[in-house]
C-alpha positions as CSV (number, residue, x, y, z in Angstrom):
1,M,97.4,119.0,107.3
2,A,100.4,120.7,105.4
3,N,99.5,121.5,101.8
4,N,102.9,120.4,100.9
5,L,104.3,117.9,103.2
6,N,108.2,118.9,102.2
7,D,107.2,122.1,104.5
8,H,106.0,120.3,107.0
9,I,108.2,120.0,110.3
10,I,107.0,116.3,111.4
11,I,108.4,115.6,107.7
12,H,111.9,116.9,108.4
13,K,112.4,115.7,111.9
14,L,110.9,112.0,110.3
15,A,114.2,112.6,107.5
16,Q,116.2,113.2,110.6
17,D,115.4,110.3,112.6
18,L,116.2,108.1,109.2
19,G,119.5,109.4,109.2
20,L,118.5,111.2,105.7
21,E,120.5,114.3,104.7
22,S,118.8,117.8,105.2
23,S,117.1,118.9,101.9
24,A,113.9,121.3,100.5
25,E,112.6,118.0,99.5
26,P,112.4,115.2,102.3
27,V,109.7,113.4,101.1
28,E,111.3,111.9,98.0
29,R,114.1,111.1,100.3
30,I,112.3,109.2,102.3
31,V,110.0,107.6,100.1
32,A,113.2,106.5,98.5
33,Y,114.6,105.0,101.6
34,C,111.3,103.2,102.2
35,R,111.5,101.4,98.7
36,K,115.0,100.5,99.8
37,K,114.2,99.2,103.1
38,V,111.1,97.4,101.8
39,H,113.5,96.1,98.9
40,E,115.7,94.3,101.7
41,L,113.0,93.3,103.9
42,T,111.2,91.3,100.9
43,G,114.5,89.1,100.3
44,D,112.9,86.2,101.9
45,F,109.0,86.9,100.7
46,D,108.3,84.2,98.4
47,G,104.5,85.3,97.2
48,E,103.7,87.7,94.6
49,M,104.9,90.9,94.9
50,T,101.5,93.1,94.9
51,P,100.4,95.7,97.9
52,E,97.9,92.7,99.0
53,N,100.3,90.4,99.5
54,V,103.4,92.3,100.5
55,L,101.8,94.9,102.9
56,P,99.8,92.1,105.3
57,W,103.4,90.2,105.2
58,L,105.5,93.0,106.2
59,E,103.0,94.2,109.3
60,G,103.7,90.6,110.4
61,K,107.9,91.0,110.1
62,L,107.8,94.3,111.5
63,T,105.1,94.1,114.1
64,T,103.5,97.2,112.8
65,K,100.0,98.2,111.3
66,F,99.8,99.9,107.7
67,C,97.1,102.3,107.4
68,E,95.7,103.7,104.5
69,I,94.8,107.7,104.6
70,H,92.3,108.7,101.8
71,S,90.8,111.8,103.2
72,D,90.3,114.1,106.0
73,A,87.8,111.9,107.5
74,D,90.1,108.7,107.7
75,L,92.6,110.6,109.4
76,A,90.0,112.0,111.9
77,Q,88.9,108.4,112.4
78,L,92.3,107.2,112.7
79,V,93.5,109.7,115.0
80,S,90.4,109.2,117.2
81,H,90.7,105.4,117.2
82,Y,94.7,105.6,118.7
83,C,93.7,108.5,121.2
84,K,91.0,106.4,122.5
85,R,93.8,103.7,122.8
86,K,95.9,106.3,124.9
87,E,98.5,106.3,121.9
88,H,98.5,110.0,121.8
89,G,101.3,110.2,119.2
90,F,98.6,110.1,116.5
91,A,97.2,113.5,118.0
92,T,99.0,115.4,115.9
93,L,98.7,114.0,112.7
94,N,96.2,116.2,111.1
95,E,98.5,119.7,112.0
């Protein structure tokens, strides 16, 4: 995994895909974009604004799944899980 995410080409591609201006620090822009989107999406959320409550609610609203990665082993397990399901987009996450 890249030591500095700002230097990783996939991060720059993600920023571009999100329509963000080119930057030497795309991670900061991506995080700001995500915070803005979450704020917009949670406008009709009526629960306590904690990650434990908001993330499952957002998963349902966005029909997606959030996974926390805390180690290289977590990442390897996630990549393996999705590759077994033939979702190979995850195969390059650790590069």
